[in-house]
PASEMI-801578 format. One record per atom (N, C-alpha, C): residue in one letter; x, y, z. Coordinates in steps of 0.2 Angstrom, whole numbers, padded with zeros to 4 digits, always signed. Layout:
! residues N
AXYZ
...
***
This chain:
! residues 274
M-0133-0011+0640
M-0134-0015+0634
M-0140-0012+0631
R-0140-0011+0624
R-0145-0008+0620
R-0149-0014+0617
T-0156-0015+0618
T-0159-0020+0614
T-0163-0018+0608
E-0164-0011+0607
E-0167-0009+0601
E-0162-0009+0596
R-0164-0010+0589
R-0159-0010+0584
R-0156-0003+0582
L-0149-0003+0581
L-0145+0003+0579
L-0145+0003+0572
T-0148+0008+0569
T-0147+0009+0561
T-0143+0014+0559
A-0142+0019+0564
A-0137+0025+0562
A-0134+0027+0568
L-0128+0029+0567
L-0123+0032+0572
L-0122+0040+0570
R-0124+0044+0575
R-0123+0051+0574
R-0117+0053+0578
H-0112+0056+0575
H-0106+0058+0579
H-0102+0063+0575
Q-0100+0069+0579
Q-0096+0074+0576
Q-0100+0077+0570
G-0107+0077+0570
G-0111+0080+0565
G-0111+0076+0559
L-0109+0070+0559
L-0109+0065+0553
L-0114+0060+0555
T-0117+0056+0550
T-0122+0051+0551
T-0119+0045+0548
F-0118+0039+0551
F-0115+0033+0549
F-0121+0028+0548
D-0122+0025+0543
D-0126+0019+0542
D-0124+0013+0545
V-0128+0010+0549
V-0126+0004+0553
V-0131-0002+0552
T-0128-0008+0551
T-0132-0014+0551
T-0131-0018+0557
D-0136-0019+0561
D-0137-0022+0567
D-0140-0028+0567
G-0137-0034+0568
G-0141-0040+0567
G-0139-0045+0572
G-0143-0051+0572
G-0142-0056+0577
G-0146-0055+0583
P-0145-0060+0588
P-0149-0060+0594
P-0148-0053+0598
P-0154-0050+0600
P-0153-0043+0603
P-0149-0043+0609
E-0149-0049+0613
E-0145-0050+0619
E-0139-0054+0618
G-0137-0054+0612
G-0131-0058+0610
G-0124-0054+0612
T-0119-0058+0612
T-0112-0055+0613
T-0111-0050+0608
P-0109-0044+0609
P-0108-0038+0604
P-0101-0039+0600
V-0102-0039+0594
V-0096-0039+0589
V-0097-0033+0584
V-0092-0029+0584
V-0091-0024+0579
V-0087-0026+0573
L-0090-0025+0567
L-0086-0027+0561
L-0084-0021+0557
L-0078-0020+0555
L-0076-0014+0552
L-0073-0016+0545
H-0076-0014+0539
H-0075-0015+0533
H-0068-0012+0530
G-0066-0014+0524
G-0060-0011+0521
G-0061-0007+0515
F-0056-0006+0511
F-0056-0002+0505
F-0057-0006+0499
P-0061-0004+0494
P-0066+0001+0494
P-0073-0003+0494
V-0075-0005+0499
V-0081-0009+0500
V-0086-0006+0504
D-0090-0009+0508
D-0095-0006+0512
D-0097-0012+0517
R-0102-0010+0522
R-0103-0015+0527
R-0106-0021+0525
S-0109-0021+0518
S-0112-0028+0516
S-0106-0033+0515
S-0100-0031+0515
S-0095-0036+0514
S-0095-0041+0520
W-0098-0039+0525
W-0098-0044+0531
W-0105-0049+0531
D-0109-0048+0526
D-0115-0051+0526
D-0115-0059+0527
A-0111-0062+0523
A-0110-0069+0524
A-0107-0071+0531
V-0102-0067+0533
V-0099-0069+0539
V-0104-0068+0545
S-0108-0062+0545
S-0112-0060+0550
S-0118-0066+0551
A-0120-0068+0545
A-0125-0074+0546
A-0123-0080+0550
R-0117-0081+0549
R-0114-0087+0553
R-0113-0085+0560
L-0111-0079+0562
L-0110-0076+0569
L-0117-0076+0572
H-0122-0074+0569
H-0129-0074+0572
H-0131-0081+0574
T-0130-0086+0570
T-0131-0093+0571
T-0128-0095+0578
A-0122-0092+0579
A-0118-0094+0585
A-0120-0090+0591
G-0125-0085+0590
G-0128-0082+0596
G-0124-0075+0597
L-0121-0072+0592
L-0117-0066+0592
L-0122-0061+0589
R-0121-0055+0592
R-0125-0049+0589
R-0119-0044+0585
T-0120-0043+0579
T-0115-0039+0575
T-0118-0032+0574
F-0113-0027+0574
F-0114-0020+0572
F-0109-0019+0567
A-0111-0018+0560
A-0107-0016+0555
A-0108-0009+0552
P-0104-0004+0553
P-0105+0002+0550
P-0102+0003+0543
D-0105+0008+0539
D-0102+0011+0534
D-0097+0016+0537
Q-0091+0016+0536
Q-0086+0020+0539
Q-0086+0027+0536
R-0082+0031+0539
R-0081+0038+0537
R-0079+0038+0530
G-0082+0042+0526
G-0081+0042+0519
G-0085+0038+0514
Y-0088+0033+0518
Y-0092+0028+0514
Y-0100+0029+0515
S-0102+0031+0521
S-0109+0033+0522
S-0110+0039+0519
P-0116+0040+0515
P-0118+0046+0512
P-0118+0052+0517
G-0120+0051+0523
G-0120+0056+0528
G-0114+0057+0532
A-0109+0054+0530
A-0102+0055+0533
A-0096+0055+0529
R-0097+0060+0524
R-0092+0061+0519
R-0089+0069+0520
P-0085+0070+0525
P-0082+0077+0526
P-0077+0078+0521
Q-0076+0085+0520
Q-0072+0087+0514
Q-0065+0087+0517
G-0060+0086+0513
G-0053+0087+0515
G-0050+0081+0518
A-0043+0080+0517
A-0040+0074+0519
A-0039+0074+0527
A-0039+0080+0530
A-0038+0080+0537
A-0043+0077+0541
A-0049+0077+0538
A-0055+0074+0542
A-0054+0066+0542
Y-0050+0063+0539
Y-0049+0056+0539
Y-0043+0054+0542
R-0040+0058+0546
R-0034+0056+0550
R-0036+0050+0555
L-0031+0046+0557
L-0032+0040+0561
L-0036+0041+0567
E-0034+0047+0570
E-0038+0049+0577
E-0045+0049+0576
H-0047+0052+0570
H-0055+0052+0569
H-0058+0045+0567
L-0054+0041+0564
L-0056+0034+0562
L-0057+0030+0568
V-0052+0031+0573
V-0053+0027+0579
V-0058+0030+0584
G-0059+0037+0583
G-0064+0040+0587
G-0071+0038+0585
D-0072+0037+0578
D-0078+0034+0576
D-0080+0027+0579
V-0075+0023+0579
V-0076+0016+0582
V-0078+0017+0590
L-0075+0021+0593
L-0076+0022+0600
L-0083+0025+0601
A-0085+0029+0597
A-0092+0032+0597
A-0097+0026+0596
L-0096+0022+0591
L-0100+0016+0589
L-0101+0011+0595
I-0095+0010+0599
I-0095+0006+0605
I-0100+0009+0610
D-0099+0015+0611
D-0104+0019+0616
D-0111+0018+0614
A-0112+0018+0607
A-0119+0018+0605
A-0122+0011+0606
T-0118+0006+0606
T-0121-0001+0607
T-0123-0002+0614
G-0121+0003+0619
G-0123+0002+0626
G-0118-0003+0630
H-0113-0005+0627
H-0108-0009+0630
H-0102-0006+0632
E-0099-0007+0638
E-0092-0005+0639
E-0087-0008+0635
R-0088-0014+0633
R-0083-0017+0629
R-0086-0021+0624
V-0083-0022+0618
V-0085-0026+0612
V-0080-0031+0610
H-0081-0036+0606
H-0077-0039+0602
H-0076-0036+0595
L-0070-0034+0593
L-0069-0030+0588
L-0065-0034+0582
V-0068-0033+0576
V-0066-0037+0570
V-0065-0032+0564
G-0059-0032+0561
G-0058-0028+0555
G-0055-0031+0549
H-0056-0029+0543
H-0053-0032+0537
H-0050-0026+0533
D-0044-0027+0530
D-0041-0022+0526
D-0040-0015+0530
W-0042-0010+0528
W-0042-0003+0532
W-0045-0004+0538
G-0051-0007+0538
G-0055-0008+0545
G-0050-0012+0550
G-0046-0017+0547
G-0041-0020+0551
G-0036-0016+0554
A-0033-0011+0550
A-0029-0006+0553
A-0032-0002+0559
V-0038+0000+0557
V-0041+0004+0563
V-0042+0000+0569
A-0044-0006+0568
A-0045-0011+0573
A-0039-0012+0578
W-0033-0013+0574
W-0027-0014+0578
W-0026-0007+0582
L-0027-0001+0579
L-0025+0005+0583
L-0030+0006+0589
T-0036+0004+0588
T-0041+0005+0593
T-0040+0000+0599
A-0038-0006+0597
A-0037-0011+0603
A-0030-0009+0606
G-0025-0007+0602
G-0019-0005+0606
G-0019+0001+0610
N-0023+0006+0608
N-0024+0012+0612
N-0029+0013+0617
H-0034+0008+0616
H-0040+0008+0621
H-0042+0001+0623
P-0038-0003+0626
P-0039-0010+0627
P-0045-0011+0632
A-0046-0006+0636
A-0052-0006+0641
A-0059-0007+0637
R-0059-0005+0631
R-0065-0005+0627
R-0066-0011+0623
I-0060-0015+0622
I-0060-0021+0618
I-0059-0027+0622
A-0064-0032+0621
A-0064-0038+0624
A-0059-0043+0620
S-0060-0043+0614
S-0055-0047+0610
S-0054-0044+0603
L-0049-0046+0599
L-0048-0043+0592
L-0047-0048+0587
T-0050-0048+0582
T-0049-0052+0576
T-0048-0048+0570
V-0042-0049+0567
V-0041-0045+0561
V-0039-0049+0555
L-0043-0048+0549
L-0042-0051+0543
L-0038-0047+0538
S-0033-0051+0535
S-0028-0048+0530
S-0023-0043+0533
T-0025-0038+0536
T-0020-0033+0538
T-0016-0034+0544
P-0009-0034+0543
P-0005-0035+0549
P-0005-0029+0553
H-0002-0030+0559
H-0001-0024+0564
H+0003-0019+0560
P+0001-0013+0561
P+0004-0007+0558
P+0011-0007+0559
A+0014-0008+0565
A+0021-0008+0566
A+0024-0014+0562
A+0021-0019+0561
A+0024-0025+0557
A+0024-0023+0550
L+0019-0020+0548
L+0019-0018+0541
L+0024-0012+0539
S+0025-0008+0544
S+0031-0003+0543
S+0037-0006+0543
R+0039-0011+0547
R+0045-0015+0547
R+0046-0018+0540
A+0040-0022+0538
A+0041-0025+0532
A+0042-0021+0525
A+0039-0015+0526
A+0040-0010+0520
A+0047-0008+0518
R+0052-0010+0523
R+0059-0010+0521
R+0061-0015+0516
T+0057-0020+0514
T+0059-0025+0510
T+0056-0024+0503
F+0060-0026+0498
F+0057-0025+0491
F+0050-0028+0490
D+0049-0034+0492
D+0043-0037+0491
D+0037-0033+0494
Q+0037-0030+0500
Q+0032-0026+0502
Q+0031-0019+0499
L+0037-0017+0497
L+0037-0010+0493
L+0033-0011+0486
R+0035-0017+0483
R+0032-0018+0477
R+0024-0019+0477
R+0022-0022+0483
R+0015-0023+0484
R+0011-0017+0486
S+0015-0012+0489
S+0012-0006+0491
S+0012+0000+0487
W+0014-0001+0481
W+0015+0005+0476
W+0009+0010+0476
Y+0003+0007+0476
Y-0003+0011+0476
Y-0003+0016+0481
V+0000+0015+0487
V-0001+0019+0493
V+0002+0026+0491
A+0008+0026+0488
A+0011+0032+0485
A+0007+0035+0480
A+0004+0031+0475
A+0000+0034+0470
A-0006+0038+0472
F-0009+0035+0478
F-0015+0039+0481
F-0013+0045+0484
Q-0007+0047+0485
Q-0005+0054+0487
Q-0007+0059+0482
V-0007+0058+0476
V-0008+0063+0471
V-0015+0065+0471
P-0017+0072+0471
P-0023+0074+0471
P-0028+0072+0465
V-0034+0071+0466
V-0039+0071+0461
V-0038+0065+0456
V-0033+0064+0453
V-0032+0059+0448
V-0033+0051+0451
P-0031+0049+0457
P-0033+0042+0459
P-0040+0041+0459
E-0044+0045+0461
E-0051+0044+0461
E-0054+0043+0454
Q-0052+0047+0450
Q-0054+0046+0443
Q-0052+0039+0440
V-0045+0037+0441
V-0043+0031+0438
V-0046+0025+0442
V-0047+0025+0448
V-0050+0019+0451
V-0057+0019+0449
A-0061+0024+0449
A-0068+0024+0447
A-0069+0021+0440
A-0064+0023+0435
A-0065+0020+0428
A-0063+0013+0428
A-0058+0011+0432
A-0056+0004+0431
A-0058-0001+0437
F-0063+0001+0441
F-0065-0002+0447
F-0066-0009+0447
R-0070-0012+0442
R-0071-0019+0442
R-0065-0023+0440
S-0061-0021+0435
S-0055-0024+0433
S-0050-0024+0438
L-0049-0019+0442
L-0044-0018+0447
L-0045-0023+0452
F-0051-0024+0455
F-0052-0028+0461
F-0054-0035+0459
V-0057-0036+0454
V-0058-0043+0451
V-0051-0046+0450
G-0046-0042+0447
G-0040-0044+0446
G-0036-0046+0452
S-0038-0043+0458
S-0034-0045+0464
S-0038-0050+0468
G-0043-0053+0465
G-0046-0059+0468
G-0053-0058+0471
L-0056-0052+0470
L-0063-0051+0472
L-0068-0054+0467
P-0073-0058+0469
P-0077-0061+0464
P-0082-0055+0461
L-0083-0056+0455
L-0087-0051+0451
L-0093-0049+0454
E-0097-0053+0457
E-0103-0051+0460
E-0103-0046+0465
H-0097-0047+0469
H-0096-0042+0474
H-0093-0035+0471
A-0089-0036+0466
A-0086-0030+0463
A-0092-0026+0460
D-0097-0029+0457
D-0102-0026+0454
D-0106-0022+0460
R-0107-0025+0465
R-0111-0022+0471
R-0108-0016+0473
Y-0101-0017+0474
Y-0098-0011+0477
Y-0097-0005+0472
A-0096-0007+0466
A-0096-0002+0460
A-0102+0002+0460
A-0108-0001+0461
A-0114+0002+0460
A-0114+0008+0465
R-0111+0008+0471
R-0111+0013+0476
R-0105+0017+0476
L-0099+0015+0474
L-0093+0018+0475
L-0089+0020+0468
A-0091+0017+0463
A-0086+0018+0457
A-0088+0025+0453
R-0087+0030+0457
R-0087+0037+0455
R-0082+0041+0459
P-0079+0046+0455
P-0074+0050+0459
P-0076+0053+0465
D-0082+0056+0465
D-0084+0059+0471
D-0085+0054+0477
A-0088+0048+0476
A-0089+0043+0481
A-0082+0040+0483
L-0077+0040+0479
L-0070+0037+0481
L-0066+0042+0484
R-0068+0049+0484
R-0063+0054+0487
R-0062+0053+0495
G-0067+0051+0498
G-0066+0050+0506
G-0062+0044+0507
P-0064+0038+0504
P-0060+0032+0505
P-0053+0033+0503
I-0051+0036+0498
I-0044+0037+0496
I-0041+0042+0501
N-0045+0047+0504
N-0042+0051+0509
N-0039+0048+0515
W-0042+0042+0516
W-0039+0038+0522
W-0031+0037+0521
Y-0029+0036+0514
Y-0022+0035+0513
Y-0018+0042+0513
R-0022+0047+0511
R-0018+0053+0511
R-0017+0056+0518
A-0021+0054+0523
A-0021+0057+0529
A-0016+0053+0534
V-0014+0048+0532
V-0009+0044+0537
V-0004+0048+0539
R+0000+0052+0535
R+0006+0055+0537
R+0005+0061+0542
S-0001+0063+0542
S-0003+0069+0547
S-0006+0066+0553
S-0007+0060+0554
S-0010+0057+0559
S-0006+0056+0565
H-0009+0055+0571
H-0005+0055+0577
H-0008+0050+0582
V-0008+0044+0579
V-0011+0038+0583
V-0005+0033+0584
P-0002+0032+0590
P+0004+0027+0590
P+0001+0020+0589
A+0006+0016+0585
A+0004+0009+0584
A+0007+0005+0590
R+0003+0005+0595
R+0005+0001+0602
R+0005-0006+0601
R+0008-0010+0605
R+0007-0017+0606
R+0000-0018+0608
V-0003-0024+0606
V-0010-0026+0608
V-0010-0031+0614
T-0013-0029+0619
T-0013-0033+0625
T-0019-0038+0626
V-0024-0037+0622
V-0030-0041+0622
V-0030-0047+0618
P-0034-0052+0619
P-0033-0058+0615
P-0035-0057+0608
T-0030-0059+0604
T-0030-0057+0597
T-0029-0063+0592
T-0033-0063+0587
T-0032-0068+0581
T-0031-0064+0575
Y-0026-0066+0571
Y-0024-0063+0565
Y-0025-0068+0559
V-0029-0067+0554
V-0031-0071+0549
V-0028-0068+0542
W-0024-0072+0539
W-0020-0069+0533
W-0021-0074+0527
G-0022-0072+0521
G-0022-0076+0515
G-0015-0076+0512
S-0013-0082+0510
S-0006-0083+0507
S-0006-0080+0500
R-0011-0079+0497
R-0011-0076+0490
R-0013-0069+0490
D-0013-0066+0496
D-0014-0058+0496
D-0009-0054+0492
V-0012-0051+0487
V-0008-0047+0482
V-0005-0041+0485
A-0008-0038+0491
A-0006-0032+0494
A-0002-0032+0500
L-0003-0038+0504
L+0001-0039+0510
L+0004-0045+0511
G+0011-0045+0511
G+0015-0051+0510
G+0016-0054+0517
R+0020-0060+0516
R+0021-0064+0522
R+0026-0061+0527
R+0030-0057+0525
R+0035-0054+0530
R+0031-0050+0536
A+0026-0046+0534
A+0022-0042+0538
A+0018-0047+0542
A+0015-0052+0539
A+0011-0056+0542
A+0014-0060+0548
E+0020-0062+0547
E+0024-0066+0552
E+0027-0062+0557
L+0028-0055+0556
L+0031-0051+0561
L+0025-0048+0566
T+0019-0049+0564
T+0013-0047+0568
T+0013-0049+0575
G+0014-0056+0576
G+0014-0058+0582
G+0019-0055+0587
E+0024-0052+0585
E+0029-0048+0589
E+0026-0042+0592
H+0020-0040+0590
H+0017-0034+0592
H+0010-0035+0596
V+0010-0041+0598
V+0004-0043+0602
V+0007-0047+0608
T+0005-0044+0614
T+0007-0047+0621
T+0001-0051+0624
G-0005-0050+0621
G-0011-0055+0624
G-0011-0061+0620
R-0015-0066+0622
R-0016-0072+0619
R-0016-0071+0611
Y-0013-0075+0608
Y-0012-0074+0600
Y-0013-0080+0596
A-0017-0080+0591
A-0017-0085+0586
A-0016-0082+0579
F-0012-0086+0575
F-0011-0084+0568
F-0014-0089+0564
V-0019-0087+0559
V-0022-0092+0555
V-0020-0090+0548
E-0017-0095+0544
E-0015-0094+0537
E-0020-0098+0533
L-0023-0094+0528
L-0027-0098+0523
L-0024-0097+0516
D-0026-0102+0512
D-0024-0102+0505
D-0030-0098+0501
A-0029-0092+0502
A-0034-0087+0499
A-0031-0081+0497
S-0035-0076+0494
S-0033-0070+0492
S-0034-0065+0498
H-0034-0058+0496
H-0035-0053+0501
H-0042-0052+0503
W-0047-0054+0499
W-0054-0053+0500
W-0057-0058+0505
L-0055-0059+0511
L-0057-0065+0515
L-0064-0065+0517
P-0068-0059+0519
P-0075-0059+0521
P-0079-0062+0515
E-0077-0060+0509
E-0082-0062+0503
E-0080-0069+0501
T-0074-0071+0501
T-0072-0078+0498
T-0071-0083+0503
E-0070-0082+0510
E-0069-0087+0515
E-0073-0085+0521
P-0080-0085+0520
P-0084-0083+0526
P-0084-0088+0531
D-0084-0094+0529
D-0084-0100+0535
D-0078-0099+0539
A-0072-0099+0536
A-0065-0099+0540
A-0065-0092+0544
C-0067-0087+0541
C-0067-0080+0545
C-0072-0081+0551
A-0078-0083+0550
A-0083-0084+0555
A-0080-0089+0561
E-0077-0094+0559
E-0074-0099+0563
E-0069-0096+0568
A-0065-0092+0565
A-0059-0088+0568
A-0062-0083+0573
I-0067-0080+0571
I-0070-0075+0575
I-0074-0078+0581
I-0078-0083+0580
I-0081-0087+0585
I-0076-0090+0590
R-0071-0093+0588
R-0066-0096+0592
R-0063-0091+0597
R-0062-0085+0594
R-0059-0079+0598
R-0064-0077+0603
V-0070-0076+0601
V-0075-0073+0605
V-0077-0077+0611
V-0079-0084+0609
V-0081-0088+0614
V-0076-0091+0618
G-0070-0092+0615
G-0064-0095+0618
G-0061-0091+0623
***
């Protein structure tokens, strides 16, 4: 166990910024943010976890940390994203951690837990269904309609420019409070800053990480007003978990860490402590 604070992770020649908070000897919880935000998305949730005696490690992930923005979509394949999480777990000084993810961070969390269960004590995912459940749901018109942007992001150059220009309106329109959109825009609403995050989408087809069933204790929290991820994928997710499983449905949008910190923290604490 590491008692000194971890402020940066150095891995594969990249430097990831990390926020390490809570009691130094607390139970370790790794928090993975989504697109297109940063580790500050967890601030309100983390404060509640710290009060419960948990220690949190929240990185700015690949493409988001200024020191971890490699060129080219291949650098953002899922195997690299999962490898970054394993390197962070090593850096915490623990053999196993409780893993939490939202949005894209949730997808990486599912894959990490499914392929490396020995490193994961429990899993809590917000918004994002299991990747195999999402793939099954993608055969329906409803999920295809919701996921239109995934195909649009495959185009070179243009998506970064469009998202940068319309950053606030796009994400406020999907339920993100303006104060958070302003904070994320200050860091990311530029084509060069968005290239790495959008490369996560471009790299999926050339990735080689299987979407295995998850055997560790798992909680999945989903907002019924999520504009991107529909009910079909949410309900199928339990079929891809063989460990103890809880499904929590909230009357909420996609942006659960920012808009529902109490409910998110409660679900995490129940999974970690229980």
